[in-house]
C-alpha positions in Angstrom: -23.9 -6.9 61.9 -26.7 -6.4 59.5 -30.4 -6.4 60.1 -31.9 -8.5 63.0 -35.5 -9.2 62.2 -37.9 -11.3 64.3 -39.3 -13.6 61.7 -39.0 -16.8 59.7 -35.9 -17.0 57.5 -36.1 -19.0 54.3 -33.7 -21.8 53.4 -31.7 -21.1 50.2 -33.9 -23.0 47.8 -36.8 -20.8 48.8 -34.9 -17.6 49.4 -33.4 -17.6 45.9 -36.9 -17.4 44.3 -37.2 -13.9 45.8 -33.7 -12.7 44.7 -35.0 -10.6 41.8 -37.9 -9.3 43.9 -35.5 -8.1 46.6 -33.1 -6.5 44.1 -35.9 -4.7 42.2 -37.5 -3.4 45.4 -34.2 -2.6 46.9 -33.3 -0.3 44.0 -36.8 1.2 44.3 -36.2 1.9 47.9 -32.8 3.5 47.2 -34.4 5.7 44.5 -37.0 7.0 47.0 -34.2 7.9 49.3 -32.2 9.5 46.5 -35.2 11.6 45.3 -35.8 12.9 48.8 -32.3 13.5 50.0 -29.9 13.9 47.0 -29.9 17.7 47.6 -29.6 17.5 51.3 -26.7 19.8 52.4 -25.2 21.2 55.6 -25.1 18.3 57.9 -22.6 18.7 60.8 -19.9 16.2 61.4 -21.2 13.3 63.4 -19.1 10.2 63.7 -18.7 7.1 65.8 -16.8 4.0 66.4 -17.7 0.3 66.7 -15.5 -1.7 69.0 -15.9 -5.5 69.1 -14.9 -7.7 72.1 -14.6 -11.4 72.7 -15.5 -12.6 76.1 -12.9 -14.9 77.5 -13.5 -17.4 80.3 -10.3 -18.3 82.3 -9.8 -21.7 83.9 -6.8 -21.0 86.1 -6.5 -24.5 87.3 -6.1 -26.1 83.9 -4.6 -23.0 82.4 -7.2 -22.8 79.6 -8.5 -19.6 78.2 -11.9 -20.3 76.5 -14.6 -18.4 74.7 -17.6 -17.8 76.8 -20.8 -18.5 74.9 -23.0 -16.4 77.2 -23.6 -13.6 74.7 -27.4 -13.7 75.1 -27.3 -13.6 78.9 -24.6 -11.0 79.0 -26.4 -8.7 76.6 -29.7 -9.0 78.4 -27.9 -7.9 81.6 -26.0 -5.1 80.0 -29.0 -3.7 78.2 -31.0 -3.7 81.4 -28.2 -1.9 83.1 -27.9 0.6 80.3 -31.6 1.3 80.5 -31.4 1.9 84.2 -28.3 4.2 83.8 -30.1 6.1 81.0 -33.2 6.6 83.1 -31.2 8.1 85.9 -28.8 10.3 83.8 -29.3 13.8 82.5 -30.0 14.3 78.8 -26.4 15.4 78.2 -24.9 12.2 79.4 -24.4 9.6 76.7 -24.8 6.0 77.8 -23.1 3.4 75.5 -24.9 0.7 73.5 -24.1 -3.0 73.3 -25.1 -5.2 70.4 -24.9 -8.8 69.4 -22.5 -10.1 66.8 -22.0 -13.2 64.8 -20.0 -15.2 67.4 -21.9 -16.1 70.5 -18.8 -15.0 72.4 -18.7 -11.5 70.9 -20.0 -8.1 72.0 -20.2 -5.0 69.9 -20.1 -1.6 71.6 -20.9 1.9 70.2 -21.1 5.3 71.9 -24.5 6.2 73.2 -24.7 9.1 70.8 -22.4 10.2 68.0 -19.4 12.3 68.5 -19.5 15.8 67.0 -16.7 17.8 65.6 -15.8 19.4 68.9 -12.3 19.0 70.4 -13.9 17.8 73.6 -15.6 15.0 71.8 -12.4 14.1 70.0 -10.7 13.8 73.3 -13.5 11.8 74.9 -13.1 8.8 72.7 -10.6 6.9 74.8 -12.6 7.5 78.0 -15.8 6.4 76.3 -14.1 3.2 75.1 -12.7 2.5 78.5 -16.1 3.1 80.1 -17.7 0.6 77.8 -15.1 -2.0 78.5 -15.4 -1.5 82.3 -19.1 -1.5 82.2 -19.1 -4.8 80.3 -16.5 -6.3 82.6 -18.4 -5.3 85.7 -21.3 -7.5 84.7 -19.4 -10.6 83.7 -18.5 -13.6 85.9 -15.4 -13.2 88.0 -13.4 -15.4 85.7 -14.6 -13.7 82.5 -13.1 -10.7 80.7 -14.0 -8.7 77.6 -10.9 -8.3 75.4 -10.3 -6.5 72.2 -8.5 -9.2 70.3 -8.9 -9.8 66.6 -8.9 -13.6 66.3 -9.1 -16.2 69.1 -5.9 -18.2 68.7 -7.3 -21.6 69.4 -10.7 -21.3 67.7 -11.5 -24.7 66.2 -8.7 -26.8 67.9 -9.5 -30.3 69.2 -10.7 -30.3 72.7 -12.3 -27.6 74.7 -12.0 -24.0 73.5 -15.5 -22.8 74.5 -17.3 -22.6 77.8 -19.3 -24.7 77.9 -18.0 -27.4 75.5 -19.9 -28.4 72.4 -19.1 -31.0 69.9 -18.4 -29.9 66.2 -20.4 -32.9 65.0 -23.6 -30.9 65.5 -22.6 -28.0 63.1 -25.9 -28.3 61.1 -25.6 -24.9 59.5 -21.8 -24.8 58.6 -21.0 -28.5 58.5 -17.7 -27.5 59.9 -15.1 -30.1 60.9 -14.0 -27.8 63.7 -16.7 -25.4 65.0 -19.8 -26.4 66.8 -23.2 -25.0 65.9 -23.3 -23.3 69.3 -20.4 -20.9 68.4 -23.0 -18.9 66.3 -25.4 -16.3 67.6 -28.7 -18.1 67.9 -30.7 -15.4 66.2 -32.3 -17.0 63.1 -30.4 -14.6 60.8 -26.9 -16.0 61.6 -27.3 -19.8 61.2 -29.4 -19.1 58.1 -26.7 -16.8 56.7 -24.1 -19.5 57.4 -26.2 -22.3 55.8 -27.3 -20.3 52.8 -23.7 -19.3 51.9 -22.8 -23.0 51.9 -25.8 -24.0 49.9 -25.5 -21.2 47.4 -21.8 -21.9 46.9 -22.3 -25.6 46.5 -19.7 -26.5 49.0 -18.3 -25.4 52.3 -16.1 -22.3 52.3 -12.4 -23.1 52.1 -9.7 -20.8 53.6 -6.0 -21.8 53.5 -3.4 -19.7 55.3 0.3 -20.5 54.9 1.8 -22.0 58.0 4.7 -20.2 59.7 7.6 -22.6 59.2 9.8 -22.9 62.2 12.7 -25.2 62.9 10.6 -28.2 63.9 7.5 -27.6 61.7 6.9 -30.8 59.7 7.6 -30.4 55.9 5.3 -30.8 54.2 2.9 -29.8 56.9 -0.1 -32.0 56.8 -2.4 -31.0 59.6 -2.9 -33.9 62.0 -5.8 -32.2 63.8 -8.1 -32.3 60.7 -10.6 -35.2 61.1 -9.8 -36.4 57.6 -12.1 -39.5 57.8 -15.3 -38.0 59.3 -18.4 -38.8 57.3 -21.2 -37.0 59.1 -22.0 -34.6 56.3 -21.6 -34.8 52.5 -19.0 -32.0 52.6 -16.8 -33.9 55.1 -14.7 -35.3 52.2 -13.9 -31.9 50.8 -10.7 -31.5 53.0 -9.3 -34.8 51.8 -10.3 -34.1 48.1 -8.1 -31.0 48.0 -9.9 -28.2 49.9 -7.2 -28.5 52.6 -3.8 -27.6 51.1 -0.4 -28.9 52.3 1.7 -26.4 54.3 -1.5 -24.4 55.1 -3.9 -23.9 58.0 -7.3 -25.0 56.7 -10.5 -23.2 57.9 -13.9 -24.3 56.7 -16.6 -22.1 58.2 -18.1 -18.7 58.4 -17.3 -18.5 62.1 -13.5 -18.3 61.5 -14.0 -15.0 59.7 -17.1 -13.4 61.1 -15.9 -14.5 64.5 -13.1 -11.9 64.3 -13.2 -8.5 66.0 -12.4 -5.2 64.4 -12.5 -1.4 64.8 -14.8 0.5 62.4 -15.6 4.2 62.1 -18.5 6.0 60.4 -18.6 9.6 59.4 -21.6 11.7 58.4 -20.8 14.0 55.5 -22.1 17.5 54.7 -23.8 16.2 51.5 -23.7 13.3 49.1 -20.9 14.8 47.0 -18.6 15.1 50.0 -19.5 11.6 51.1 -18.4 10.3 47.7 -15.3 12.4 47.9 -14.4 11.1 51.3 -15.2 7.5 50.3 -12.7 7.7 47.5 -10.1 9.5 49.6 -10.1 6.8 52.2 -10.0 3.8 49.8 -6.1 3.9 49.3 -5.8 4.4 53.1 -7.5 1.1 53.9 -4.6 -1.3 53.2 -2.2 1.1 54.9 -4.1 1.0 58.2 -4.8 -2.7 57.9 -1.0 -3.3 57.8 -0.4 -0.8 60.6 -3.1 -2.4 62.9 -2.2 -6.0 62.0 -3.2 -8.2 65.0 -4.0 -11.7 64.0 -1.1 -14.1 63.4 -2.6 -17.3 65.0 -5.3 -19.4 63.5 -6.7 -22.7 64.8 -3.8 -23.2 67.2 -1.0 -22.5 64.7 1.2 -19.6 63.9 0.4 -18.4 60.4 2.7 -16.7 57.9 0.1 -13.8 57.7 -0.7 -11.1 60.2 -4.3 -10.0 59.4 -7.8 -11.3 59.3 -9.0 -9.8 56.0 -8.6 -12.7 53.6 -10.0 -15.1 56.3 -13.3 -13.1 56.4 -13.4 -12.7 52.7 -13.1 -16.5 52.3 -15.5 -17.2 55.1 -18.5 -15.6 53.4 -17.5 -16.3 49.8 -20.9 -17.6 48.4 -19.8 -17.5 44.8 -20.5 -20.6 42.8 -18.0 -22.4 40.6 -19.3 -20.5 37.6 -19.0 -17.2 39.4 -15.5 -18.0 40.4 -14.6 -18.7 36.8 -13.8 -22.4 37.5 -16.4 -23.7 35.0 -18.1 -21.9 32.1 -21.2 -19.7 32.8 -24.4 -21.6 32.4 -26.9 -21.0 35.2 -25.2 -17.9 36.7 -25.0 -14.4 35.1 -21.6 -13.1 36.0 -18.0 -14.1 36.6 -17.3 -12.3 39.9 -13.7 -11.6 40.7 -14.1 -11.2 44.5 -15.9 -12.4 47.5 -18.7 -10.1 48.7 -16.4 -9.3 51.6 -13.4 -7.7 49.9 -11.8 -4.5 48.8 -13.7 -1.7 47.1 -14.0 -2.1 43.3 -14.9 1.4 42.1 -14.1 5.0 42.9 -17.3 6.9 42.8 -16.6 10.6 43.2 -17.5 12.9 40.3 -14.6 15.3 41.1 -12.3 15.9 38.1 -9.3 14.3 40.0 -11.0 10.9 39.7 -9.6 9.9 36.3 -11.4 7.0 34.5 -8.0 5.2 34.4 -8.1 4.7 38.1 -11.1 2.3 37.8 -8.9 -0.3 36.0 -10.3 -3.5 37.4 -13.0 -5.6 35.7 -16.4 -4.5 37.1 -19.3 -6.8 36.6 -22.6 -5.0 37.1 -26.3 -5.6 36.4 -27.0 -3.8 33.1 -30.7 -3.6 33.7 -30.3 -2.0 37.1 -27.6 0.4 35.7 -30.0 1.5 32.9 -32.8 2.0 35.4 -30.6 4.2 37.6 -29.3 6.2 34.6 -32.8 6.7 33.3 -33.8 8.0 36.7 -31.1 10.7 36.5 -28.2 9.2 38.4 -24.6 9.6 37.1 -22.5 6.9 35.6 -20.3 6.1 38.6 -23.0 6.0 41.2 -25.1 3.9 38.9 -22.2 1.5 38.3 -21.6 1.3 42.1 -25.1 0.3 42.9 -25.6 -2.0 40.0 -22.3 -3.7 40.9 -23.4 -4.3 44.5 -26.7 -5.6 43.3 -25.2 -8.5 41.2 -25.3 -10.3 44.6 -28.2 -12.4 45.8 -29.8 -11.7 49.1 -28.6 -14.4 51.5 -31.3 -14.1 54.2 -34.9 -13.5 53.3 -37.6 -13.4 56.0 -41.1 -14.5 54.9 -42.7 -11.8 56.9 -40.8 -9.0 55.1 -41.0 -10.0 51.5 -43.6 -7.3 50.8 -42.7 -3.8 52.0 -43.7 -0.2 51.5 -40.9 1.0 49.4 -41.5 4.6 50.2 -40.9 4.1 53.9 -38.6 1.1 54.2 -35.1 0.4 53.1 -34.9 -3.2 54.3 -34.6 -4.8 50.8 -32.0 -2.3 49.9 -30.0 -2.9 53.1 -30.4 -6.7 52.6 -28.0 -6.4 49.6 -26.1 -3.3 50.7 -25.2 -4.6 54.2 -24.0 -7.9 52.9 -21.5 -6.3 50.6 -18.8 -6.1 53.2 -16.1 -4.0 51.5 -13.2 -1.9 52.8 -15.3 1.2 52.7 -19.1 1.5 52.7 -21.0 4.3 51.1 -24.2 4.6 53.2 -27.3 6.5 52.1 -29.5 8.0 54.9 -32.1 5.7 56.4 -35.8 6.6 55.6 -37.5 8.9 58.1 -34.3 9.6 60.0 -32.3 12.7 60.8 -29.1 10.8 59.7 -27.4 12.0 56.6 -25.0 10.6 53.9 -22.3 8.6 55.6 -19.0 6.7 54.9 -17.9 3.7 56.9 -14.1 2.8 57.2 -13.8 -0.9 57.8 -10.3 -2.3 57.4 -8.6 -1.8 60.8 -8.0 -4.7 63.2 -9.1 -4.0 66.7 -6.2 -3.2 69.1 -5.6 -4.6 72.5 -5.9 -1.4 74.5 -8.3 1.5 74.5 -5.5 4.0 74.0 -4.5 2.3 70.8 -8.1 2.1 69.5 -8.7 5.7 70.4 -5.4 6.7 68.7 -6.4 5.2 65.4 -9.9 6.6 65.6 -8.6 10.1 66.3 -6.1 9.8 63.4 -8.6 8.7 60.9 -11.1 11.4 61.7 -8.4 14.0 61.5 -7.1 12.6 58.2 -10.6 12.7 56.9 -10.8 16.4 57.7 -7.4 17.0 56.0 -8.6 15.2 52.9 -11.6 17.5 52.6 -10.0 20.7 53.9 -6.8 20.5 51.7 -8.4 18.9 48.7 -6.0 16.0 49.0 -5.7 13.6 46.1 -4.7 10.0 47.1 -5.9 8.3 43.9 -4.0 5.3 42.6 -5.5 2.7 40.3 -7.9 0.3 42.1 -5.7 -2.6 41.0 -2.8 -1.1 43.0 -5.1 -0.8 46.1 -5.9 -4.5 45.7 -2.2 -5.3 45.5 -1.7 -3.2 48.7 -4.4 -5.2 50.4 -2.6 -8.4 49.6 0.8 -7.0 50.8 -0.7 -5.6 54.0 -1.6 -9.0 55.3 1.9 -10.5 54.9 3.9 -11.3 58.0 5.7 -8.1 59.2 4.2 -6.1 56.3 4.3 -2.8 58.1 8.0 -3.0 58.7 9.2 -4.8 55.6 6.8 -4.3 52.7 6.4 -1.4 50.3 3.0 -0.1 49.2 1.9 1.8 46.1 1.0 5.4 47.0 0.6 8.6 45.2 3.6 10.9 44.9 1.9 14.3 44.6 -1.2 14.4 46.9 -2.2 18.0 46.1 -5.1 18.3 43.7 -3.7 21.7 42.7 -0.9 23.9 43.7 -3.5 26.0 45.5 -4.2 22.9 47.6 -0.6 22.9 48.7 -0.8 26.6 49.3 -3.9 26.1 51.4 -2.2 23.4 53.5 0.8 25.7 54.0 -1.3 28.8 54.9 -3.3 26.7 57.3 -0.1 25.8 59.0 0.6 29.4 60.0 1.8 30.9 56.7 0.0 33.9 55.1 -2.7 33.2 52.5 -1.7 34.0 49.0 -4.7 36.3 48.6 -4.4 39.0 51.2 -1.5 38.1 53.4 -3.6 37.7 56.5 -3.4 34.6 58.6 -6.3 32.2 58.2 -8.7 32.3 61.1 -8.6 29.1 63.1 -11.6 26.9 63.6 -12.9 26.0 67.0 -14.2 22.6 65.8 -13.7 20.1 63.0 -15.6 21.4 60.0 -17.8 19.2 57.8 -18.8 21.4 54.8 -16.2 22.4 52.3 -16.2 24.2 48.9 -16.3 22.1 45.8 -12.9 21.1 44.5 -11.7 23.8 42.1 -10.4 23.1 38.7 -6.6 23.4 38.1 -5.4 26.7 36.9 -4.0 25.2 33.7 -7.0 23.0 32.9 -6.9 19.2 32.4 -5.0 19.1 29.1 -1.5 18.4 30.4 -2.0 15.5 32.7 0.8 13.0 33.1 0.3 9.3 32.6 -1.3 7.6 35.5 1.7 5.3 35.8 3.9 8.3 36.7 1.6 9.4 39.5 2.5 6.7 42.1 5.4 4.7 43.3 6.3 2.1 45.9 6.9 3.6 49.4 7.7 2.2 52.8 5.2 2.5 55.7 7.5 5.1 57.2 7.6 7.1 54.1 3.8 7.0 53.6 3.1 8.0 57.2 6.0 10.3 58.0 7.0 11.6 54.6 10.0 11.4 52.3 11.8 14.6 53.2 13.5 13.4 56.4 13.4 14.5 60.0 13.6 18.2 59.2 9.9 17.9 58.3 9.1 18.3 62.0 10.3 21.9 61.7 7.0 23.7 61.0 8.7 26.5 59.0 10.2 24.0 56.6 6.9 22.1 56.4 5.3 25.3 55.1 8.0 25.6 52.4 7.6 22.0 51.4 3.8 22.5 51.1 4.2 25.7 49.1 6.8 24.3 46.7 5.4 20.8 46.4 8.7 19.2 47.3 8.6 15.5 47.9 5.8 13.5 49.6 4.8 15.1 52.9 3.4 12.0 54.7 0.0 11.4 56.2 1.0 12.4 59.7 2.5 15.8 58.7 -0.7 16.4 56.7 -2.7 15.7 59.9 -0.3 18.0 61.8 -0.9 20.7 59.2 -4.7 20.3 59.6 -4.4 20.5 63.4 -2.8 23.9 62.9 -6.1 25.1 61.4 -7.8 24.5 64.7 -7.9 26.5 67.9 -6.9 23.9 70.5 -5.8 24.4 74.1 -2.2 23.3 74.9 -3.2 20.4 77.2 -5.7 19.2 74.6 -3.1 19.4 71.8 -0.7 17.4 74.0 -3.2 14.5 74.3 -3.8 14.5 70.5 0.0 14.5 70.0 0.3 11.4 72.3 -2.2 9.5 70.0 -0.4 10.6 66.9 3.0 9.7 68.4 1.8 6.1 68.9 1.0 5.9 65.2 4.3 7.7 64.2 6.4 5.3 66.3 4.6 2.2 65.0 4.9 3.4 61.4 8.7 4.1 61.7 9.3 0.8 63.4 10.1 2.0 67.0 6.9 0.1 68.0 5.8 -3.2 66.6 2.3 -4.1 65.5 0.1 -6.2 67.8 0.7 -9.2 65.4 4.4 -9.0 65.8 4.1 -8.6 69.6 1.8 -11.7 69.7 4.1 -13.7 67.5 7.2 -12.8 69.6 5.3 -13.7 72.8 4.6 -17.2 71.4 8.2 -17.7 70.0 9.7 -16.7 73.3 7.3 -18.8 75.5 9.0 -21.7 77.4 6.2 -24.1 76.3 6.8 -23.3 72.6 8.4 -26.2 70.8 9.5 -24.4 67.6 6.8 -26.4 65.7 4.3 -23.6 64.9 1.9 -24.9 67.5 0.3 -22.5 70.0 -0.6 -24.7 72.9 -3.3 -24.3 75.5 -0.8 -23.0 78.0 0.7 -20.5 75.6 -2.8 -19.3 74.7 -3.7 -18.9 78.4 -0.6 -17.0 79.2 -1.0 -14.8 76.1 -4.5 -13.7 77.0 -3.6 -13.2 80.6 -0.8 -10.9 79.5 -3.2 -9.0 77.2 -5.7 -8.6 80.0 -2.9 -7.1 82.2 -2.1 -4.4 79.7 
C-alpha cells in the first residue's frame, strides 16, 4: 500500500505547508515521464495479482478466533526464507514476494515475477497463489493461519479480538472508540496517514452501515457496545452528537476500511493509448465484479444489510473537510469534492471515438492551473482533466527527508498523490528508470476464501481484458450509471436480486461483431479463410477503426443501455442456446441481443491455440463464475450470512458472537 520511506513524517499542520510544493513537483515528475515514454510501444502482456491475507490466531480452549498482530515478525521470517529460496533456485523459478499492509495482522503477496501472456502462465495462477499461502502458513505458529477473508467479523468488538490484547484507549492516531493503536502497521507512514486524515477532516471518519434486522434485533437499534460516555479524546463525543446513527453499525477509524483484504490485478499495456482504452473498458465492469465477489456482510460483530467493503473503505479515508463535502460554504478550501479519495472512477480517459463526451456526466472538480499547464505541454483534454482532478487532493504523508527531489529521476511526489487516489481503476504511468510500461490496475474485487476462486476471477478478468481489446468492445455507459451500479453492488444479495445498468450493443462497429464471430471459427469477411489462432494472449492491437457510416447517426446515449440482471450481463440475453457455438457466431454476425461477458470470453478463447486439457481447466474457472452469476452458486457474503443464521449460537438478534466467529473461521480454513 503506497510508498514506504524510512524518514520523518510531518504532522498535518506542517505537511499542509508543502501541499502545493508536492503537487507542482508531482506534475513536473509526471511530465518528465510523459516526455520520455508517451511514444513507447510494443510492450508484451505482463500482469500480476495482489492477494491479501489476514493472520488468524485460534484459541481452541476459549473458542476465540483473534487477529495475530505479528506482521513485522512474520514478514521478517518470510522475507528471509524467500531470499534463501531465491538464492538456491534457478533463474526460471519465480519465488513469491510478501509485503506489509495497513493492518498489523495483514500480509500482501504477489508473484515473484509477472505472468506473461502464455497459456502456461495463465494456468499457473492458482498454483502460485496456493504456494504463497502454504509458504506463509508453514512459517506461522501452529495455532495461526493465513486466510483470504475480506473483513474480520469482530474487528472492534468489546473484549479481546487481537492477539495480544490492547486497549482502544491508546488509539493516539485514530482516536477510535473501538480499535487500539497497535492494530496499525508501526511503519511511520501508517499512523501518520491515519492521524492526518482525522486532522485534515476536522473530525474522526464516520461510517454507518445499516444493521441487518432479524426477529429479535432491537428497534430502533441503538448499539449498546459503543462507549457513549468516554472522554479521553476531544472527538469522543462525536458518536453521541450524531456521528453514530440509529439502526446502523458505527465505525470510526481508518482501520475498519484499510484493514480489509482484497484481490487486485495489474496489466501492462502495449502503449499509453491501449492503457487508456483498457482503463475505460474495465470501468463499467468494476461494480459487476464487486457484486459477484461480495464477501463482507459482518462488521464489528453485527450482521449488516450490505455485502461489500467498498463504502467502508471510502468512508475510512475520507479526509474531506466540511467545506469540501458541501456541508458549509467554501471559505478556506478550493473545491466542493463529491467523493472520498477512495471511490469509483470519475472520468473516462480514452481518446477513441466511442468515448462520447456525454458519458462523462458527473461534476468533475479539477485544478485549472494544473490543467492549463498540462494542456500547454501538449497533453489532450481528457488526460489533462484526469491528472488535474487527481491533484485537487492534498498529500497526506510528507517526509521531511524527501521534500526536495530530482524531478527528472524521481516520481515520489507524483506517486504521493497518485497512490492515495484509491479508485476502482488506476491508470499507472511507468516508473522512472524502469523497464515497466503503461499499466492499468483493477481494484474492486473482494478477496475470495479459496485459491481456486481467486484464480478463477483473475483468469476471467485477464481474458475479458483481451476480448475488450481484440474485439473492440464498447462497454461505455454514463459514469453516473457506473456510480449507481457501485451503490447497488453493495446491497445484500445484490448479485442475485439487483439489476445493473449495462450497455445493450457492445460492438463498436458491425466489423467488431464480425471479428468476434470469425474468431470463433467462422470465416473472415475478407477472404473466407479461417483466422490463424494465437499461441498466447496478445497485447498489441490495431487502433479502433471508425464506423463505416461515420458518426452522424448516433442514437441518444439514454437508448444505449438498460437495466440487466447479473445473469444477463454475464451469460447473455439470448438464452441457453448461446452455448451452441454455431448460433453464437450468428448472433455475433447479426448483432442479435446482448451476448454476455462469459460468451465474449468464450469467443476470445476460440482465437487461441490451447491444448484440450488446458482448455478444460480454463473452463472450470469460467464455470465457477457462470454458476455464481446465474445463481446456482451463492456469493461468499451469502454463504457467510447463511452460516451465521443457521448457527446454533445465533439468537436472531443480528449479533455474531465469539463462538460463531470462531466456528466460521474454522470452517473457512477447512475449505
